[in-house]
TIDREN-782191 format. One record per atom (N, C-alpha, C): atom name; residue in one letter; x, y, z. Coordinates in steps of 0.1 Angstrom, whole numbers, plus 2048, in hexadecimal, padded with zeros to 3 digits. Layout:
BEGIN
{"CA"; "A"; {X; Y; Z}}
...
! end
This chain:
BEGIN
{"N"; "M"; {BB2; 645; 2C3}}
{"CA"; "M"; {BBC; 646; 2B9}}
{"C"; "M"; {BBE; 654; 2B4}}
{"N"; "L"; {BCA; 659; 2B2}}
{"CA"; "L"; {BCC; 666; 2AE}}
{"C"; "L"; {BCA; 667; 29F}}
{"N"; "D"; {BC4; 672; 29B}}
{"CA"; "D"; {BC4; 675; 28D}}
{"C"; "D"; {BD1; 67B; 288}}
{"N"; "K"; {BD2; 67D; 27B}}
{"CA"; "K"; {BDE; 683; 276}}
{"C"; "K"; {BE1; 691; 27C}}
{"N"; "T"; {BEE; 693; 280}}
{"CA"; "T"; {BF2; 6A0; 285}}
{"C"; "T"; {BF4; 6A9; 27A}}
{"N"; "I"; {BEF; 6B5; 27C}}
{"CA"; "I"; {BF0; 6C0; 272}}
{"C"; "I"; {BFA; 6CA; 277}}
{"N"; "T"; {C03; 6CE; 26E}}
{"CA"; "T"; {C0D; 6D8; 272}}
{"C"; "T"; {C09; 6E5; 26B}}
{"N"; "E"; {C08; 6F0; 272}}
{"CA"; "E"; {C04; 6FC; 26C}}
{"C"; "E"; {C0E; 707; 270}}
{"N"; "F"; {C0F; 711; 268}}
{"CA"; "F"; {C16; 71E; 26B}}
{"C"; "F"; {C0C; 728; 26F}}
{"N"; "K"; {C0E; 72F; 27A}}
{"CA"; "K"; {C05; 739; 27F}}
{"C"; "K"; {C0C; 747; 27E}}
{"N"; "L"; {C07; 750; 277}}
{"CA"; "L"; {C0D; 75D; 276}}
{"C"; "L"; {C03; 767; 27E}}
{"N"; "T"; {C09; 76F; 286}}
{"CA"; "T"; {C01; 778; 28E}}
{"C"; "T"; {C07; 786; 28D}}
{"N"; "N"; {BFF; 790; 28E}}
{"CA"; "N"; {C03; 79E; 28F}}
{"C"; "N"; {BF8; 7A6; 295}}
{"N"; "K"; {BFB; 7B3; 298}}
{"CA"; "K"; {BF0; 7BB; 29E}}
{"C"; "K"; {BF2; 7C9; 299}}
{"N"; "S"; {BE7; 7D1; 29A}}
{"CA"; "S"; {BE7; 7DF; 297}}
{"C"; "S"; {BE5; 7E6; 2A4}}
{"N"; "T"; {BEF; 7EF; 2A6}}
{"CA"; "T"; {BEF; 7F7; 2B3}}
{"C"; "T"; {BEF; 806; 2AF}}
{"N"; "I"; {BE9; 80E; 2B7}}
{"CA"; "I"; {BE9; 81C; 2B6}}
{"C"; "I"; {BED; 822; 2C4}}
{"N"; "D"; {BF7; 82A; 2C4}}
{"CA"; "D"; {BFC; 830; 2D0}}
{"C"; "D"; {BFF; 825; 2DB}}
{"N"; "G"; {C04; 81A; 2D6}}
{"CA"; "G"; {C07; 80F; 2E0}}
{"C"; "G"; {BFB; 807; 2E4}}
{"N"; "K"; {BEF; 80A; 2DF}}
{"CA"; "K"; {BE3; 802; 2E4}}
{"C"; "K"; {BDF; 7F9; 2D8}}
{"N"; "L"; {BDD; 7EC; 2DC}}
{"CA"; "L"; {BD8; 7E2; 2D3}}
{"C"; "L"; {BCA; 7E5; 2CE}}
{"N"; "V"; {BC8; 7E6; 2C1}}
{"CA"; "V"; {BBB; 7E9; 2BB}}
{"C"; "V"; {BB5; 7DD; 2B5}}
{"N"; "K"; {BBE; 7D5; 2AD}}
{"CA"; "K"; {BB9; 7CA; 2A6}}
{"C"; "K"; {BC4; 7C0; 2A4}}
{"N"; "S"; {BC2; 7B3; 2A5}}
{"CA"; "S"; {BCD; 7A9; 2A2}}
{"C"; "S"; {BC8; 7A1; 296}}
{"N"; "F"; {BD2; 79B; 28F}}
{"CA"; "F"; {BD0; 793; 283}}
{"C"; "F"; {BD7; 786; 284}}
{"N"; "Q"; {BD2; 77C; 27E}}
{"CA"; "Q"; {BD8; 76F; 27F}}
{"C"; "Q"; {BD5; 768; 271}}
{"N"; "A"; {BDF; 761; 26D}}
{"CA"; "A"; {BDE; 758; 261}}
{"C"; "A"; {BE4; 74B; 264}}
{"N"; "V"; {BDE; 740; 25F}}
{"CA"; "V"; {BE3; 733; 261}}
{"C"; "V"; {BE4; 72C; 254}}
{"N"; "V"; {BF0; 726; 252}}
{"CA"; "V"; {BF3; 71E; 245}}
{"C"; "V"; {BF6; 710; 249}}
{"N"; "D"; {BEF; 707; 243}}
{"CA"; "D"; {BF1; 6F8; 244}}
{"C"; "D"; {BFD; 6F4; 23D}}
{"N"; "T"; {C08; 6EF; 243}}
{"CA"; "T"; {C14; 6EC; 23C}}
{"C"; "T"; {C13; 6E0; 232}}
{"N"; "Q"; {C09; 6D7; 235}}
{"CA"; "Q"; {C07; 6CC; 22B}}
{"C"; "Q"; {BFF; 6D0; 21F}}
{"N"; "N"; {BF7; 6DB; 221}}
{"CA"; "N"; {BEF; 6E0; 216}}
{"C"; "N"; {BF0; 6EF; 217}}
{"N"; "P"; {BFB; 6F5; 212}}
{"CA"; "P"; {BFD; 703; 214}}
{"C"; "P"; {BF3; 70C; 20C}}
{"N"; "E"; {BEB; 706; 203}}
{"CA"; "E"; {BE1; 70E; 1FC}}
{"C"; "E"; {BD6; 712; 206}}
{"N"; "T"; {BD6; 70B; 212}}
{"CA"; "T"; {BCC; 70E; 21C}}
{"C"; "T"; {BD1; 719; 225}}
{"N"; "L"; {BCB; 725; 224}}
{"CA"; "L"; {BCE; 730; 22D}}
{"C"; "L"; {BC2; 736; 233}}
{"N"; "R"; {BC2; 737; 240}}
{"CA"; "R"; {BB7; 73C; 248}}
{"C"; "R"; {BBB; 749; 24F}}
{"N"; "F"; {BB2; 753; 24E}}
{"CA"; "F"; {BB4; 75F; 255}}
{"C"; "F"; {BAA; 761; 260}}
{"N"; "S"; {BAE; 767; 26B}}
{"CA"; "S"; {BA5; 76B; 275}}
{"C"; "S"; {BAA; 779; 27A}}
{"N"; "H"; {BA0; 781; 27E}}
{"CA"; "H"; {BA3; 78E; 283}}
{"C"; "H"; {B9B; 790; 290}}
{"N"; "S"; {BA2; 796; 299}}
{"CA"; "S"; {B9B; 799; 2A6}}
{"C"; "S"; {B90; 7A3; 2A4}}
{"N"; "T"; {B87; 7A4; 2AD}}
{"CA"; "T"; {B7E; 7AF; 2AD}}
{"C"; "T"; {B85; 7BC; 2B0}}
{"N"; "V"; {B80; 7C7; 2AD}}
{"CA"; "V"; {B86; 7D4; 2B0}}
{"C"; "V"; {B86; 7D5; 2C0}}
{"N"; "L"; {B92; 7D7; 2C5}}
{"CA"; "L"; {B93; 7D8; 2D4}}
{"C"; "L"; {B91; 7E6; 2D9}}
{"N"; "D"; {B93; 7F0; 2D1}}
{"CA"; "D"; {B91; 7FE; 2D5}}
{"C"; "D"; {B8A; 805; 2CA}}
{"N"; "Q"; {B7D; 806; 2CB}}
{"CA"; "Q"; {B75; 80B; 2C0}}
{"C"; "Q"; {B79; 81A; 2BC}}
{"N"; "A"; {B7B; 822; 2C6}}
{"CA"; "A"; {B7E; 830; 2C4}}
{"C"; "A"; {B8C; 831; 2BC}}
{"N"; "L"; {B96; 82A; 2C0}}
{"CA"; "L"; {BA3; 82A; 2B9}}
{"C"; "L"; {BA1; 825; 2AB}}
{"N"; "Y"; {B99; 81A; 2AA}}
{"CA"; "Y"; {B97; 815; 29C}}
{"C"; "Y"; {B90; 81F; 293}}
{"N"; "K"; {B86; 825; 298}}
{"CA"; "K"; {B7F; 82F; 290}}
{"C"; "K"; {B88; 83B; 28C}}
{"N"; "A"; {B90; 83F; 295}}
{"CA"; "A"; {B99; 84A; 292}}
{"C"; "A"; {BA5; 847; 289}}
{"N"; "N"; {BA7; 839; 288}}
{"CA"; "N"; {BB3; 835; 280}}
{"C"; "N"; {BB0; 82A; 277}}
{"N"; "R"; {BA4; 829; 271}}
{"CA"; "R"; {BA0; 81E; 269}}
{"C"; "R"; {BA9; 81C; 25D}}
{"N"; "A"; {BAD; 826; 256}}
{"CA"; "A"; {BB6; 825; 24A}}
{"C"; "A"; {BC3; 81E; 24E}}
{"N"; "E"; {BC9; 822; 259}}
{"CA"; "E"; {BD6; 81C; 25D}}
{"C"; "E"; {BD4; 80D; 261}}
{"N"; "I"; {BC9; 80A; 268}}
{"CA"; "I"; {BC7; 7FD; 26D}}
{"C"; "I"; {BC3; 7F4; 261}}
{"N"; "R"; {BBB; 7F9; 258}}
{"CA"; "R"; {BB8; 7F1; 24C}}
{"C"; "R"; {BC5; 7EE; 243}}
{"N"; "K"; {BCE; 7F8; 243}}
{"CA"; "K"; {BDA; 7F6; 23C}}
{"C"; "K"; {BE2; 7EB; 243}}
{"N"; "D"; {BE3; 7EC; 250}}
{"CA"; "D"; {BEA; 7E1; 258}}
{"C"; "D"; {BE4; 7D3; 255}}
{"N"; "E"; {BD7; 7D2; 254}}
{"CA"; "E"; {BD0; 7C6; 251}}
{"C"; "E"; {BD4; 7C1; 243}}
{"N"; "S"; {BD4; 7CA; 239}}
{"CA"; "S"; {BD7; 7C7; 22C}}
{"C"; "S"; {BE6; 7C3; 22A}}
{"N"; "D"; {BEF; 7CA; 231}}
{"CA"; "D"; {BFD; 7C6; 231}}
{"C"; "D"; {BFF; 7B8; 237}}
{"N"; "F"; {BF8; 7B5; 242}}
{"CA"; "F"; {BF9; 7A8; 248}}
{"C"; "F"; {BF4; 79D; 23E}}
{"N"; "E"; {BE9; 7A0; 238}}
{"CA"; "E"; {BE4; 796; 22E}}
{"C"; "E"; {BEE; 794; 223}}
{"N"; "D"; {BF4; 79F; 21E}}
{"CA"; "D"; {BFF; 79D; 214}}
{"C"; "D"; {C0A; 795; 219}}
{"N"; "E"; {C0F; 797; 225}}
{"CA"; "E"; {C1A; 78F; 22B}}
{"C"; "E"; {C16; 780; 22C}}
{"N"; "A"; {C09; 77E; 230}}
{"CA"; "A"; {C05; 770; 231}}
{"C"; "A"; {C04; 769; 224}}
{"N"; "Y"; {BFF; 770; 219}}
{"CA"; "Y"; {BFF; 76A; 20C}}
{"C"; "Y"; {C0D; 768; 207}}
{"N"; "A"; {C16; 771; 209}}
{"CA"; "A"; {C24; 76F; 205}}
{"C"; "A"; {C2A; 762; 20C}}
{"N"; "F"; {C27; 761; 219}}
{"CA"; "F"; {C2C; 755; 220}}
{"C"; "F"; {C26; 748; 21A}}
{"N"; "Q"; {C19; 749; 217}}
{"CA"; "Q"; {C12; 73D; 211}}
{"C"; "Q"; {C19; 73A; 203}}
{"N"; "D"; {C1B; 744; 1FB}}
{"CA"; "D"; {C21; 742; 1EE}}
{"C"; "D"; {C2F; 73B; 1EF}}
{"N"; "N"; {C37; 73F; 1F9}}
{"CA"; "N"; {C44; 739; 1FB}}
{"C"; "N"; {C42; 72B; 1FF}}
{"N"; "L"; {C39; 728; 208}}
{"CA"; "L"; {C37; 71A; 20C}}
{"C"; "L"; {C32; 711; 200}}
{"N"; "I"; {C2A; 716; 1F8}}
{"CA"; "I"; {C25; 70F; 1EC}}
{"C"; "I"; {C31; 70D; 1E3}}
{"N"; "A"; {C39; 717; 1E1}}
{"CA"; "A"; {C45; 715; 1D8}}
{"C"; "A"; {C4F; 70B; 1DD}}
{"N"; "E"; {C51; 70B; 1EB}}
{"CA"; "E"; {C5A; 701; 1F1}}
{"C"; "E"; {C55; 6F3; 1EF}}
{"N"; "R"; {C48; 6F2; 1F2}}
{"CA"; "R"; {C42; 6E5; 1F1}}
{"C"; "R"; {C43; 6E0; 1E2}}
{"N"; "R"; {C40; 6E8; 1D9}}
{"CA"; "R"; {C41; 6E5; 1CA}}
{"C"; "R"; {C50; 6E0; 1C7}}
{"N"; "K"; {C5A; 6E7; 1CC}}
{"CA"; "K"; {C68; 6E3; 1CA}}
{"C"; "K"; {C6B; 6D5; 1D0}}
{"N"; "T"; {C66; 6D3; 1DC}}
{"CA"; "T"; {C68; 6C6; 1E3}}
{"C"; "T"; {C61; 6BB; 1DB}}
{"N"; "H"; {C55; 6BD; 1D6}}
{"CA"; "H"; {C4E; 6B3; 1CE}}
{"C"; "H"; {C55; 6B0; 1C1}}
{"N"; "E"; {C5A; 6BB; 1BB}}
{"CA"; "E"; {C61; 6B9; 1AE}}
{"C"; "E"; {C6F; 6B1; 1B0}}
{"N"; "A"; {C76; 6B4; 1BB}}
{"CA"; "A"; {C82; 6AD; 1BE}}
{"C"; "A"; {C80; 69F; 1C1}}
{"N"; "E"; {C74; 69C; 1C8}}
{"CA"; "E"; {C71; 68E; 1CB}}
{"C"; "E"; {C6D; 686; 1BF}}
{"N"; "N"; {C68; 68D; 1B5}}
{"CA"; "N"; {C64; 686; 1A8}}
{"C"; "N"; {C6E; 685; 19E}}
{"N"; "V"; {C7A; 689; 1A1}}
{"CA"; "V"; {C85; 689; 197}}
{"C"; "V"; {C8C; 67B; 197}}
! end
């Protein structure tokens, strides 16, 4: 018997330097419980490029997290509106 199907939004992005992938980022939001947000980050794929560009890559990572949190906030607000409309 199948368990309950879970619908999720997956956001992905990557940090590249000179066209080379250095690190990738992923965030997953559960649509039924948008308060649940999981982050995962790849290991550094090019250590030399990472070391030479740490500040830029860390900024990319921070910007990605900000985008993911903004997306999560929108889902939470939409869900709240839907629940309020259903309870009227």
